[in-house]
C-alpha positions as CSV (number, residue, x, y, z in Angstrom):
1,M,28.5,102.4,109.7
2,S,31.4,100.4,111.2
3,A,34.2,98.9,109.0
4,Y,36.4,96.0,109.6
5,L,39.9,95.4,108.3
6,I,40.8,91.7,108.2
7,A,44.4,90.7,107.8
8,D,45.6,87.3,106.9
9,V,49.3,87.3,107.8
10,E,52.2,85.0,107.0
11,V,55.2,86.3,109.1
12,T,58.5,85.8,107.3
13,D,60.8,87.7,109.7
14,E,59.5,87.5,113.3
15,S,61.9,90.1,114.7
16,V,61.1,92.8,112.1
17,Y,57.4,92.0,112.2
18,A,57.4,92.4,116.0
19,Q,58.8,95.9,115.6
20,Y,56.2,96.7,112.9
21,R,53.4,95.4,115.1
22,E,54.6,97.5,118.1
23,R,54.9,100.7,116.0
24,M,51.7,100.2,114.0
25,T,49.3,99.6,116.8
26,P,49.4,103.2,118.2
27,T,48.7,104.6,114.7
28,L,45.3,103.0,114.7
29,E,44.0,105.0,117.6
30,A,44.1,108.3,115.8
31,Y,41.7,106.8,113.2
32,S,39.3,105.1,115.6
33,G,40.9,101.7,114.9
34,K,40.8,99.0,117.6
35,F,41.9,95.4,117.5
36,I,39.0,93.0,118.2
37,A,41.0,89.9,117.3
38,R,44.7,89.4,116.9
39,G,46.6,86.2,116.7
40,G,45.1,83.4,118.8
41,E,44.0,79.9,117.8
42,I,42.5,79.4,114.4
43,E,40.2,76.6,113.6
44,V,39.3,76.0,109.9
45,I,35.8,74.6,109.8
46,G,35.3,74.5,106.0
47,G,36.9,75.2,102.7
48,S,40.5,75.3,101.7
49,W,41.6,78.6,103.4
50,N,44.4,77.9,105.8
51,P,45.4,81.2,107.5
52,Q,48.4,81.2,109.8
53,R,47.6,84.4,111.7
54,L,44.6,86.6,111.5
55,A,43.8,90.1,112.8
56,I,40.5,92.0,112.8
57,V,40.5,95.8,113.3
58,A,37.3,97.7,113.9
59,F,36.9,101.3,112.7
60,D,34.0,103.7,113.1
61,S,33.6,103.9,109.4
62,M,35.0,103.0,106.0
63,E,36.3,106.6,105.7
64,Q,38.3,106.2,108.9
65,A,39.8,102.9,107.8
66,R,40.7,104.3,104.4
67,A,42.2,107.4,106.0
68,W,44.4,105.2,108.2
69,L,45.5,103.1,105.2
70,A,46.4,106.3,103.4
71,S,48.0,108.0,106.4
72,P,51.7,109.0,106.6
73,E,51.9,107.1,109.8
74,F,50.9,103.8,108.1
75,K,52.8,104.5,104.9
76,E,56.0,105.1,107.0
77,L,55.8,101.5,108.2
78,D,55.0,99.9,104.9
79,D,58.5,98.8,104.1
80,M,58.8,97.1,107.5
81,R,55.5,95.3,106.9
82,T,56.3,94.1,103.4
83,S,59.8,93.0,104.3
84,S,58.7,90.9,107.2
85,S,55.4,89.4,106.1
86,N,53.0,88.4,103.3
87,I,49.7,90.0,104.1
88,N,46.3,89.8,102.5
89,L,44.0,92.6,103.5
90,V,40.3,93.2,103.0
91,L,38.1,96.0,104.2
92,L,34.5,95.2,105.0
93,E,31.6,97.5,105.8
94,G,29.6,96.1,108.7
95,V,27.1,96.9,111.4
C-alpha cells in the first residue's frame, strides 16, 4: 500500500534550505520517493492551520518511507534541514 510523507515547512534560512532541498531530492529516488506536490499556492479553507510551505512525497510503501527516513543519505542532511527550517512531518498510509 502506498505511503505519503507530508511536510509543513517554515524556512528560516533560504540559502541553506535551497542547498538541503537540492541534495535531498535525489536521495528519495532510491527509496521509491517522488514529489507529488511541493511549494505552490496554499489556500486554507477551514480550521486554524496556516502552513507556509507544504510538500507531499509518495512512496511505494510505509516500509520504503521509513527506510528513507532512517537512511544514511537522509541522516547526513539532517543538520542542514534543522538549521534552515522548522518542519512538521507526518507519514500517512494511503491507497
